[in-house]
C-alpha positions in Angstrom: -17.0 -31.8 -38.7 -18.1 -35.4 -38.9 -20.2 -37.3 -41.4 -22.6 -40.3 -41.2 -20.1 -42.7 -42.9 -17.4 -41.9 -40.0 -19.6 -43.1 -37.0 -18.4 -46.7 -36.8 -18.1 -48.9 -33.8 -15.2 -47.9 -31.3 -14.5 -44.3 -32.5 -14.6 -41.4 -30.1 -17.1 -38.8 -30.8 -16.9 -35.3 -29.6 -20.1 -32.8 -29.3 -22.8 -35.5 -29.0 -23.2 -34.9 -24.9 -21.9 -31.9 -23.2 -19.0 -32.1 -21.0 -17.2 -35.1 -22.7 -16.5 -37.6 -25.3 -18.7 -40.8 -25.9 -17.5 -44.0 -27.4 -19.7 -45.7 -30.2 -20.8 -49.1 -29.4 -22.9 -50.0 -32.4 -24.4 -48.2 -35.5 -27.5 -49.2 -37.3 -28.2 -47.2 -40.5 -31.5 -46.5 -41.9 -31.1 -45.6 -45.4 -28.4 -42.9 -46.6 -29.9 -40.2 -44.5 -30.0 -41.5 -40.5 -28.3 -43.8 -38.2 -29.1 -45.0 -34.9 -26.2 -44.7 -32.8 -25.6 -46.8 -29.4 -22.8 -45.1 -27.1 -21.1 -45.3 -23.8 -20.2 -42.1 -22.1 -17.3 -41.3 -19.9 -19.2 -42.6 -16.8 -19.8 -46.0 -18.4 -23.5 -45.3 -19.0 -25.1 -46.5 -22.2 -27.2 -44.3 -24.5 -28.8 -44.2 -27.9 -29.4 -41.3 -30.3 -31.1 -41.2 -33.9 -28.9 -38.9 -36.3 -29.7 -37.6 -39.3 -27.1 -36.4 -42.0 -28.0 -32.6 -41.3 -27.8 -33.2 -37.5 -24.0 -34.2 -37.3 -22.3 -31.0 -38.2 -21.3 -30.1 -34.8 -19.7 -33.7 -34.1 -16.3 -34.2 -34.1 -14.3 -37.6 -34.3 -11.4 -37.7 -32.0 -8.4 -39.7 -32.2 -8.5 -42.8 -29.7 -6.6 -42.1 -26.6 -5.9 -38.7 -27.3 -8.3 -36.3 -25.9 -6.0 -33.6 -26.2 -3.4 -32.9 -28.8 0.3 -31.4 -28.8 0.0 -29.2 -31.9 -0.4 -25.6 -30.3 2.2 -23.2 -30.4 5.0 -24.0 -28.1 5.9 -20.4 -27.7 2.6 -19.6 -26.1 3.3 -22.5 -23.6 7.0 -20.6 -23.0 5.1 -17.4 -22.4 2.8 -18.7 -19.7 5.4 -20.6 -17.8 7.6 -17.7 -17.7 4.6 -15.5 -16.5 4.1 -17.9 -13.7 7.5 -17.6 -12.8 8.0 -14.1 -12.7 4.6 -14.1 -10.7 6.2 -16.5 -7.9 9.8 -15.1 -8.2 9.3 -13.4 -4.6 9.2 -16.8 -3.3 12.9 -17.5 -4.4 14.1 -14.2 -4.1 13.1 -12.4 -0.7 14.7 -8.9 -2.1 13.0 -8.9 -5.5 11.8 -5.4 -5.4 15.5 -4.4 -4.6 16.9 -6.2 -7.5 14.3 -4.8 -9.8 14.7 -1.3 -9.0 17.4 1.5 -9.8 18.4 2.0 -6.2 21.5 1.0 -3.9 19.5 0.7 -0.3 21.0 1.3 2.9 21.0 -1.4 5.7 18.3 0.6 7.5 16.3 0.7 4.6 16.4 -2.9 3.8 15.7 -3.7 7.7 12.7 -1.3 7.5 11.0 -2.8 4.7 11.9 -6.6 5.0 12.4 -7.2 8.8 9.7 -4.8 10.2 7.0 -3.5 7.5 6.4 -6.4 5.4 6.1 -8.8 8.8 3.2 -6.7 10.0 -0.5 -7.8 8.7 -1.9 -5.5 8.4 0.2 -2.5 8.5 0.1 0.2 11.1 3.1 2.0 11.0 5.0 5.3 11.8 8.2 5.7 9.6 9.9 8.7 11.5 13.9 8.4 10.9 15.6 11.3 10.5 15.8 13.7 7.4 18.2 12.1 4.6 17.3 8.5 5.9 15.5 8.2 2.4 11.8 7.3 3.6 10.8 7.9 -0.3 13.4 4.7 -1.2 11.7 2.8 1.8 8.3 3.5 0.8 9.0 2.7 -2.9 10.4 -0.6 -1.8 7.3 -1.6 0.3 5.1 -0.6 -2.6 6.7 -2.6 -5.0 7.3 -5.7 -2.8 3.7 -5.8 -2.1 2.6 -5.3 -5.9 5.2 -8.3 -6.8 3.3 -10.4 -4.0 -0.1 -9.6 -5.3 -0.9 -8.0 -2.0 -1.3 -4.5 -3.5 -3.5 -3.3 -6.4 -4.5 0.3 -5.1 -2.2 2.7 -3.2 -2.9 6.5 -2.3 -0.1 8.7 -1.5 -1.1 12.0 0.7 1.6 14.4 0.2 2.1 18.6 1.1 1.3 20.1 -2.3 4.8 21.0 -3.2 5.9 17.5 -3.0 3.4 15.5 -5.3 5.8 15.8 -8.4 8.7 14.7 -6.6 6.9 11.6 -5.2 5.5 10.7 -8.9 9.1 11.4 -10.4 11.0 9.2 -7.7 8.6 6.2 -7.8 8.8 6.3 -11.8 12.2 6.8 -12.1 13.6 4.6 -9.5 11.0 1.8 -9.1 9.1 2.1 -12.5 6.0 2.7 -10.9 3.6 5.2 -12.7 1.3 7.0 -10.2 -1.2 9.5 -11.3 -1.5 12.9 -9.6 -5.1 14.1 -8.4 -6.1 17.2 -10.1 -9.5 19.3 -10.4 -9.5 18.2 -14.2 -9.3 14.7 -13.2 -12.2 15.2 -10.8 -14.5 17.1 -13.1 -14.1 14.8 -16.1 -14.3 11.7 -14.3 -16.5 9.1 -16.3 -17.7 7.3 -13.4 -18.3 10.3 -11.1 -15.3 9.2 -9.0 -11.9 9.8 -10.1 -10.7 7.7 -7.1 -12.1 4.5 -8.4 -10.5 5.1 -12.0 -6.7 5.9 -10.4 -5.7 2.5 -8.8 -2.2 4.2 -8.3 -2.9 7.9 -7.0 -1.1 10.9 -5.4 -3.3 13.5 -3.7 -2.5 16.7 -2.1 -2.8 16.8 1.8 -4.8 20.2 1.9 -7.0 19.5 -1.2 -8.3 16.6 0.7 -8.7 18.0 4.2 -10.4 21.1 2.8 -12.7 19.9 0.0 -15.6 18.3 1.3 -16.8 17.1 -1.9 -13.2 15.3 -2.9 -13.2 13.9 0.6 -16.8 12.5 0.3 -15.8 10.8 -3.2 -12.8 9.4 -0.9 -15.1 8.1 1.7 -16.7 5.8 -0.9 -13.4 4.0 -1.9 -11.0 1.3 -0.4 -7.4 1.1 -0.5 -4.5 -1.7 -0.1 -2.1 0.9 1.1 -2.2 4.7 1.9 0.8 6.6 2.5 0.9 10.0 4.3 3.9 12.2 3.9 5.0 14.9 6.5 2.2 13.0 8.7 2.8 15.3 11.7 0.8 18.0 9.8 -2.3 15.7 10.9 -2.4 17.1 14.6 -4.7 17.3 17.2 -4.2 18.9 20.6 -5.8 19.2 24.2 -7.1 22.4 25.0 -8.8 23.2 28.6 -9.8 19.6 28.8 -11.4 19.3 25.3 -9.7 17.9 22.1 -9.1 20.4 19.2 -9.1 18.4 16.2 -7.7 20.1 12.9 -9.1 19.2 9.4 -6.1 17.4 8.5 -6.3 15.5 11.5 -10.0 14.5 10.8 -8.6 13.4 6.9 -6.5 11.3 9.0 -9.2 9.5 10.6 -11.0 9.0 7.3 -7.9 7.7 5.8 -7.6 5.0 8.4 -10.9 3.6 8.1 -10.6 3.0 4.2 -7.4 1.0 4.0 -5.9 -2.1 4.9 -2.2 -1.0 5.4 -1.4 2.8 6.6 1.9 4.3 6.7 2.7 7.4 8.1 5.9 9.3 7.5 7.7 12.1 9.2 11.0 13.4 10.6 9.3 15.0 13.8 6.9 12.8 15.2 6.9 14.3 18.9 5.9 18.0 19.1 7.3 17.7 23.1 3.7 17.0 24.4 3.0 13.6 25.3 -0.7 13.7 25.1 -0.7 15.1 21.7 1.7 12.7 20.6 -0.7 10.0 21.8 -3.6 11.6 19.8 -1.4 11.4 16.7 -0.8 7.6 17.3 -4.5 7.1 17.9 -4.5 7.4 14.1 -2.7 4.0 13.9 -4.4 2.0 16.9 -7.4 3.8 18.1 -7.9 1.3 20.9 -4.8 1.5 22.6 -4.7 5.2 22.7 -8.1 6.2 23.4 -8.7 8.7 26.3 -6.1 11.3 27.5 -2.8 10.5 28.4 -1.8 10.8 32.1 1.7 11.0 33.2 2.7 8.2 35.5 -0.5 6.2 34.7 -0.5 5.4 31.0 2.8 3.2 30.2 3.9 4.1 26.7 5.8 1.6 24.3 5.3 2.3 20.8 8.1 0.2 19.4 5.6 -2.0 17.4 4.0 1.0 16.1 6.9 3.4 15.0 10.7 3.5 14.2 12.9 6.6 14.8 16.6 6.3 13.8 18.6 9.5 14.4 21.5 10.3 12.0 24.0 8.9 14.3 22.4 5.5 13.8 22.8 5.3 9.9 25.5 3.3 8.6 26.5 2.1 5.3 27.1 -1.7 4.5 31.0 -0.9 5.3 30.3 0.2 8.8 30.9 3.8 8.0 28.6 6.5 9.6 26.3 7.8 6.6 26.5 11.4 7.8 29.5 13.1 9.3 29.8 13.3 12.8 28.0 16.3 14.5 30.1 18.5 17.2 28.6 20.4 19.3 30.7 22.8 21.6 30.6 26.6 23.2 32.6 29.0 21.7 33.8 31.6 24.2 33.9 35.3 23.7 34.0 38.6 25.7 31.2 40.8 26.4 31.1 44.6 26.5 29.9 46.1 29.3 26.6 47.3 27.6 26.1 43.5 26.1 26.8 41.8 29.6 24.4 44.3 31.3 21.8 43.3 28.4 22.4 39.6 29.0 21.8 39.7 32.6 18.7 41.4 32.3 17.2 39.5 29.9 18.2 36.3 31.6 16.7 37.7 34.9 13.2 38.6 33.0 13.1 35.1 31.4 13.6 33.4 34.7 10.9 35.6 36.5 8.2 35.4 34.0 8.6 31.7 33.3 8.5 31.0 37.2 5.5 33.0 37.4 3.7 30.8 34.6 4.8 27.7 36.5 3.2 28.8 39.7 -0.1 29.8 37.8 -0.2 26.2 36.3 0.4 24.5 39.7 -2.4 26.8 41.3 -4.7 25.6 38.5 -4.9 28.8 36.7 -4.1 29.1 32.8 -2.2 31.6 31.3 0.0 32.2 28.2 3.6 33.5 28.3 5.5 34.8 25.3 7.6 37.5 24.0 6.9 40.5 22.1 
């Protein structure tokens, strides 16, 4: 706080004008309780002010040439600089999520995350490696890397009910990322009326979302940075009689596609053997490219930019050794008795004739179902 006696020519005064200091040019005193002040602001403009002793409480004399000081706590500056260093650490360590997690990643896991998925903006991808490839590890790496880079604040993982606790445990234990599991209690006690808005990192059960329309309506009102769907092949649709039959799970997939920037589908069995159904599934990733019904010989299918499928024989350690033991397939010869040989021949003949009939019906335009009872 300044006093009238402190106001002398040449001093800097703070608080007289908003947004800057002023330099006192001259002071004319009118008794002991008031002064007339002529000053110059930071832009060089002159001004004058009549001040009274009870009106200078908010004024402050500033040391000349020092609009700031160096008497603050240096540890706070160190803390701030360290925070910025950590925030920008990914610029200097391209594998920072690997080095800050409790994992020992394999080559195919690193290439999936750092060579493929992180480069896609926005991400629309199907990770379809064989079981045992570590799709949970790859997903955790992706989530943590996006979080470190400031590209992910809200993430939803949709998983079969029996796997939600496993997802929560793996992400917490290996990557130190704490996800909440969506439960009926969380839905009922939500303060905002929508539990999804209160859970930025959420794991939800696939069938809960697909079957409960109330919960799905709440989900439609939210937006996410990344949605991951485990066992994504369950979101299937099929062509039947020239029409598409959509399952509730597939319809959920269409909802998820619209409310997220990044979408990652995980499955070890992406293809059911029917190309037209497979393209329906890929429509969840690229609705424009896979619009309409697939026609063999007309539609060229190249999904290398949308999916990756590595079998166990393609997985290696950093030392170049196979990750899984070699699988050998061979036929064991054995002797059939007379009755066994007769049964084998009759069953083989039956199967051959009935399936030939089915193919003939299909080629003639008739539809039929062939099975065994």
